[in-house]
NUTI-456391 format. One record per residue (C-alpha): residue number from 1; x, y, z. Coordinates in steps of 0.2 Angstrom, whole numbers. Layout:
% residues N
REC/NUM/X/Y/Z $
...
***
This chain:
% residues 423
REC/1/-694/529/-646 $
REC/2/-687/517/-659 $
REC/3/-704/510/-663 $
REC/4/-711/527/-664 $
REC/5/-695/533/-678 $
REC/6/-699/517/-688 $
REC/7/-718/521/-689 $
REC/8/-716/541/-692 $
REC/9/-701/541/-703 $
REC/10/-702/526/-712 $
REC/11/-720/521/-712 $
REC/12/-720/504/-703 $
REC/13/-737/499/-696 $
REC/14/-736/492/-679 $
REC/15/-741/475/-684 $
REC/16/-725/475/-694 $
REC/17/-716/480/-679 $
REC/18/-724/466/-668 $
REC/19/-718/453/-681 $
REC/20/-700/461/-680 $
REC/21/-700/460/-661 $
REC/22/-706/441/-661 $
REC/23/-693/437/-675 $
REC/24/-679/445/-665 $
REC/25/-684/437/-650 $
REC/26/-682/421/-659 $
REC/27/-665/424/-665 $
REC/28/-655/429/-649 $
REC/29/-645/412/-648 $
REC/30/-642/413/-668 $
REC/31/-634/430/-665 $
REC/32/-623/424/-651 $
REC/33/-616/411/-663 $
REC/34/-612/424/-676 $
REC/35/-604/434/-664 $
REC/36/-592/418/-658 $
REC/37/-586/419/-676 $
REC/38/-584/437/-676 $
REC/39/-574/437/-661 $
REC/40/-562/423/-668 $
REC/41/-559/431/-684 $
REC/42/-557/449/-678 $
REC/43/-543/442/-666 $
REC/44/-536/433/-681 $
REC/45/-534/449/-692 $
REC/46/-528/459/-677 $
REC/47/-515/445/-674 $
REC/48/-508/446/-692 $
REC/49/-507/465/-692 $
REC/50/-496/464/-676 $
REC/51/-484/449/-683 $
REC/52/-482/459/-698 $
REC/53/-477/476/-688 $
REC/54/-490/487/-697 $
REC/55/-485/505/-693 $
REC/56/-492/521/-699 $
REC/57/-478/523/-713 $
REC/58/-485/510/-722 $
REC/59/-500/523/-724 $
REC/60/-489/534/-736 $
REC/61/-491/538/-755 $
REC/62/-479/533/-767 $
REC/63/-478/539/-785 $
REC/64/-473/533/-803 $
REC/65/-469/514/-805 $
REC/66/-472/512/-786 $
REC/67/-456/504/-782 $
REC/68/-452/502/-764 $
REC/69/-472/504/-760 $
REC/70/-470/498/-743 $
REC/71/-489/500/-739 $
REC/72/-493/488/-755 $
REC/73/-481/476/-748 $
REC/74/-487/476/-731 $
REC/75/-505/475/-736 $
REC/76/-500/458/-746 $
REC/77/-490/451/-731 $
REC/78/-504/454/-719 $
REC/79/-517/445/-733 $
REC/80/-506/431/-734 $
REC/81/-508/430/-715 $
REC/82/-525/430/-713 $
REC/83/-528/419/-726 $
REC/84/-515/407/-721 $
REC/85/-506/406/-738 $
REC/86/-488/410/-745 $
REC/87/-492/426/-755 $
REC/88/-505/438/-761 $
REC/89/-509/451/-773 $
REC/90/-520/465/-766 $
REC/91/-523/480/-778 $
REC/92/-535/494/-780 $
REC/93/-531/493/-800 $
REC/94/-540/475/-799 $
REC/95/-557/482/-804 $
REC/96/-570/469/-797 $
REC/97/-570/452/-791 $
REC/98/-573/447/-810 $
REC/99/-557/454/-815 $
REC/100/-548/445/-799 $
REC/101/-553/428/-805 $
REC/102/-550/433/-825 $
REC/103/-532/436/-819 $
REC/104/-532/418/-811 $
REC/105/-539/410/-825 $
REC/106/-530/417/-840 $
REC/107/-514/419/-830 $
REC/108/-514/399/-825 $
REC/109/-522/390/-840 $
REC/110/-515/388/-856 $
REC/111/-518/378/-872 $
REC/112/-522/359/-867 $
REC/113/-525/362/-849 $
REC/114/-543/356/-842 $
REC/115/-553/366/-829 $
REC/116/-569/357/-821 $
REC/117/-580/368/-813 $
REC/118/-587/358/-799 $
REC/119/-602/369/-793 $
REC/120/-610/371/-810 $
REC/121/-610/386/-823 $
REC/122/-600/399/-814 $
REC/123/-606/417/-811 $
REC/124/-613/426/-827 $
REC/125/-600/438/-828 $
REC/126/-587/424/-832 $
REC/127/-596/416/-848 $
REC/128/-587/427/-860 $
REC/129/-570/423/-852 $
REC/130/-571/404/-852 $
REC/131/-581/405/-870 $
REC/132/-599/398/-864 $
REC/133/-606/414/-874 $
REC/134/-600/427/-885 $
REC/135/-583/427/-896 $
REC/136/-570/435/-886 $
REC/137/-555/429/-896 $
REC/138/-545/428/-880 $
REC/139/-558/416/-870 $
REC/140/-552/401/-863 $
REC/141/-561/391/-877 $
REC/142/-553/400/-892 $
REC/143/-535/397/-884 $
REC/144/-538/379/-881 $
REC/145/-542/377/-864 $
REC/146/-553/362/-861 $
REC/147/-570/367/-850 $
REC/148/-580/354/-840 $
REC/149/-593/358/-829 $
REC/150/-602/346/-814 $
REC/151/-620/354/-810 $
REC/152/-627/352/-793 $
REC/153/-639/338/-787 $
REC/154/-657/342/-789 $
REC/155/-658/345/-770 $
REC/156/-644/358/-773 $
REC/157/-630/348/-765 $
REC/158/-613/344/-773 $
REC/159/-612/329/-784 $
REC/160/-596/320/-776 $
REC/161/-598/306/-787 $
REC/162/-598/314/-803 $
REC/163/-581/325/-795 $
REC/164/-574/308/-792 $
REC/165/-576/299/-809 $
REC/166/-571/317/-818 $
REC/167/-556/323/-811 $
REC/168/-542/314/-819 $
REC/169/-525/316/-818 $
REC/170/-526/326/-835 $
REC/171/-535/339/-826 $
REC/172/-525/356/-822 $
REC/173/-538/365/-811 $
REC/174/-554/361/-800 $
REC/175/-564/378/-800 $
REC/176/-575/381/-783 $
REC/177/-588/395/-783 $
REC/178/-592/397/-765 $
REC/179/-607/410/-767 $
REC/180/-624/406/-774 $
REC/181/-623/416/-790 $
REC/182/-640/418/-796 $
REC/183/-646/401/-792 $
REC/184/-658/395/-778 $
REC/185/-646/384/-767 $
REC/186/-636/387/-752 $
REC/187/-618/391/-752 $
REC/188/-604/379/-753 $
REC/189/-598/378/-734 $
REC/190/-580/375/-728 $
REC/191/-581/357/-725 $
REC/192/-588/354/-742 $
REC/193/-574/363/-752 $
REC/194/-561/353/-740 $
REC/195/-569/336/-747 $
REC/196/-568/344/-765 $
REC/197/-549/347/-762 $
REC/198/-546/330/-755 $
REC/199/-555/321/-769 $
REC/200/-544/331/-781 $
REC/201/-527/330/-772 $
REC/202/-529/312/-772 $
REC/203/-531/311/-790 $
REC/204/-516/322/-793 $
REC/205/-506/331/-780 $
REC/206/-502/345/-794 $
REC/207/-521/349/-799 $
REC/208/-523/367/-794 $
REC/209/-539/370/-783 $
REC/210/-546/387/-785 $
REC/211/-560/395/-775 $
REC/212/-570/411/-781 $
REC/213/-572/417/-762 $
REC/214/-584/433/-767 $
REC/215/-595/436/-753 $
REC/216/-589/421/-742 $
REC/217/-573/430/-732 $
REC/218/-576/428/-713 $
REC/219/-592/418/-713 $
REC/220/-584/404/-705 $
REC/221/-568/402/-694 $
REC/222/-558/394/-707 $
REC/223/-555/401/-726 $
REC/224/-554/389/-740 $
REC/225/-534/391/-740 $
REC/226/-535/383/-721 $
REC/227/-543/367/-730 $
REC/228/-531/364/-743 $
REC/229/-537/376/-758 $
REC/230/-522/383/-768 $
REC/231/-530/399/-773 $
REC/232/-543/412/-768 $
REC/233/-548/428/-776 $
REC/234/-561/441/-772 $
REC/235/-566/458/-771 $
REC/236/-561/472/-760 $
REC/237/-578/482/-761 $
REC/238/-586/466/-753 $
REC/239/-583/457/-735 $
REC/240/-563/461/-735 $
REC/241/-565/478/-736 $
REC/242/-576/483/-722 $
REC/243/-587/494/-732 $
REC/244/-574/509/-733 $
REC/245/-562/502/-747 $
REC/246/-565/512/-764 $
REC/247/-561/499/-777 $
REC/248/-550/483/-778 $
REC/249/-547/466/-778 $
REC/250/-537/452/-771 $
REC/251/-529/435/-775 $
REC/252/-520/424/-761 $
REC/253/-513/407/-763 $
REC/254/-496/398/-766 $
REC/255/-482/408/-771 $
REC/256/-478/400/-788 $
REC/257/-495/403/-793 $
REC/258/-495/420/-787 $
REC/259/-480/425/-797 $
REC/260/-488/417/-813 $
REC/261/-506/428/-810 $
REC/262/-493/442/-807 $
REC/263/-486/441/-825 $
REC/264/-504/444/-831 $
REC/265/-506/458/-819 $
REC/266/-492/469/-825 $
REC/267/-481/459/-837 $
REC/268/-467/444/-837 $
REC/269/-452/451/-828 $
REC/270/-462/465/-819 $
REC/271/-475/455/-809 $
REC/272/-479/460/-789 $
REC/273/-464/474/-791 $
REC/274/-473/489/-800 $
REC/275/-491/495/-796 $
REC/276/-496/510/-786 $
REC/277/-509/509/-772 $
REC/278/-514/528/-775 $
REC/279/-515/532/-757 $
REC/280/-527/519/-752 $
REC/281/-517/508/-741 $
REC/282/-524/516/-726 $
REC/283/-542/511/-731 $
REC/284/-537/494/-736 $
REC/285/-528/490/-719 $
REC/286/-543/498/-709 $
REC/287/-556/491/-719 $
REC/288/-548/473/-717 $
REC/289/-548/476/-698 $
REC/290/-566/480/-698 $
REC/291/-572/466/-709 $
REC/292/-576/453/-697 $
REC/293/-587/465/-686 $
REC/294/-595/472/-703 $
REC/295/-598/455/-709 $
REC/296/-606/449/-695 $
REC/297/-618/463/-695 $
REC/298/-623/459/-713 $
REC/299/-625/440/-709 $
REC/300/-637/445/-694 $
REC/301/-647/455/-706 $
REC/302/-648/440/-718 $
REC/303/-654/430/-704 $
REC/304/-667/442/-699 $
REC/305/-674/443/-717 $
REC/306/-673/424/-719 $
REC/307/-685/422/-704 $
REC/308/-696/437/-706 $
REC/309/-699/429/-724 $
REC/310/-702/412/-719 $
REC/311/-715/416/-706 $
REC/312/-723/427/-720 $
REC/313/-725/411/-730 $
REC/314/-710/412/-743 $
REC/315/-696/399/-746 $
REC/316/-680/406/-741 $
REC/317/-661/398/-742 $
REC/318/-653/396/-732 $
REC/319/-664/396/-718 $
REC/320/-662/407/-703 $
REC/321/-654/392/-692 $
REC/322/-643/385/-707 $
REC/323/-624/385/-707 $
REC/324/-619/400/-719 $
REC/325/-604/402/-731 $
REC/326/-609/417/-740 $
REC/327/-619/435/-735 $
REC/328/-632/431/-747 $
REC/329/-651/428/-743 $
REC/330/-663/421/-756 $
REC/331/-680/424/-754 $
REC/332/-692/415/-768 $
REC/333/-706/427/-770 $
REC/334/-715/420/-785 $
REC/335/-718/435/-797 $
REC/336/-709/449/-806 $
REC/337/-720/462/-796 $
REC/338/-715/455/-780 $
REC/339/-697/456/-784 $
REC/340/-698/472/-790 $
REC/341/-708/479/-773 $
REC/342/-695/470/-763 $
REC/343/-680/481/-773 $
REC/344/-689/497/-771 $
REC/345/-690/494/-752 $
REC/346/-671/490/-750 $
REC/347/-668/506/-761 $
REC/348/-681/517/-750 $
REC/349/-671/511/-734 $
REC/350/-654/518/-742 $
REC/351/-643/531/-734 $
REC/352/-640/537/-753 $
REC/353/-651/539/-767 $
REC/354/-665/534/-756 $
REC/355/-676/544/-767 $
REC/356/-672/534/-783 $
REC/357/-684/519/-789 $
REC/358/-675/505/-795 $
REC/359/-680/496/-813 $
REC/360/-676/481/-822 $
REC/361/-664/483/-835 $
REC/362/-653/474/-850 $
REC/363/-637/474/-839 $
REC/364/-622/469/-849 $
REC/365/-615/452/-846 $
REC/366/-633/444/-840 $
REC/367/-646/434/-852 $
REC/368/-661/443/-841 $
REC/369/-667/461/-837 $
REC/370/-659/463/-819 $
REC/371/-665/476/-806 $
REC/372/-652/482/-794 $
REC/373/-657/492/-777 $
REC/374/-642/500/-769 $
REC/375/-639/516/-760 $
REC/376/-621/514/-756 $
REC/377/-608/526/-751 $
REC/378/-596/514/-763 $
REC/379/-603/511/-780 $
REC/380/-607/493/-781 $
REC/381/-602/488/-764 $
REC/382/-610/471/-760 $
REC/383/-605/472/-741 $
REC/384/-616/487/-739 $
REC/385/-634/485/-740 $
REC/386/-642/480/-758 $
REC/387/-654/467/-766 $
REC/388/-654/462/-786 $
REC/389/-662/448/-796 $
REC/390/-664/443/-814 $
REC/391/-681/445/-820 $
REC/392/-685/426/-823 $
REC/393/-693/412/-815 $
REC/394/-696/407/-801 $
REC/395/-692/425/-797 $
REC/396/-680/424/-783 $
REC/397/-672/439/-776 $
REC/398/-654/440/-768 $
REC/399/-653/451/-752 $
REC/400/-635/454/-744 $
REC/401/-625/466/-735 $
REC/402/-628/480/-723 $
REC/403/-615/489/-713 $
REC/404/-624/489/-698 $
REC/405/-638/476/-694 $
REC/406/-651/490/-690 $
REC/407/-650/496/-707 $
REC/408/-651/479/-713 $
REC/409/-666/476/-704 $
REC/410/-674/491/-710 $
REC/411/-672/486/-728 $
REC/412/-680/469/-725 $
REC/413/-695/478/-716 $
REC/414/-698/491/-730 $
REC/415/-697/477/-743 $
REC/416/-710/466/-734 $
REC/417/-721/482/-731 $
REC/418/-720/486/-750 $
REC/419/-724/467/-754 $
REC/420/-738/466/-743 $
REC/421/-747/484/-751 $
REC/422/-748/475/-768 $
REC/423/-756/460/-761 $
***
């Protein structure tokens, strides 16, 4: 019956169904490994909620300034427990992951401070904040912050010798981007983050080690703050929102750092004490509870996509059996036409806007036209199935998300179907 609906409703040919079955047969042990990580993280989240004595009164609304918003206070207590940190900020008023990162950088770095990005150039949307492009008067560069960058080795691995050389006692912050961004390399795993932190702290215990944790939550049994990172930031419409949170971002870390960042969030003297959750606290709690399971579904989809496209002769990163530290699957397709065909397949698999045909466009914050395919219940939700790519050589597409494995699998099948049709 399943095969019949794939044929009749989605036009998947028998040859591709046979390929699907072969791929899934080869992935059985890999899926068991993913389930083990899911179980650990599920119990970790559940334990944090029980220890915090979460109850249904924490789901209630408040108004005005949000004083005594017990739901807001409780979600921030639970995030701190889950990530093994001293404090957190979890707010629907943080617009996205870039906003969360921006609050951290602009709240902690001042004239004369030095930040070293040890994972190459950060994600495109941070370039104007840093001052790598544009003329924003409030950029780190224009406010006197010294920016340095250490690129990856040619094989996509961390340049530890350069990190050892460049970090000094004058360094204020070491910045680590866990996810791949728009580069063709593996994500930075927890053991690698641990080694970077150890190098930095050996030079100066006061150096702030900050991690952009977007796309990486619950991929491994440990988070970066459990191996020494001082600060993490991310988006609630990615992994930790479990696919049901409508908007928001989070920051977790040491209490003194969170306090300084909270002054940028609101104003000095007010900090975390104000700010409504607008009745979204229940969704934030439930999304976090669901997140380990939803993330595991998305990872299985990425592993299936990797194996499927590798068997069709395409270069993929990471490979299906590699350790993963974000939910993103990279597929090098070699032409703009194939990138567009892939993204159209993902759109055709969507529950929302499946009839829409995505096209490349000049998206703000990016140097090249970008194509984005997503038919999500929450706009821009990267934990829901999506694919995107800058239209530039070597024509790599970035596939991620999937609230269910079945949906993620269908997206990969339709993407390959479309590519096969163009030859």
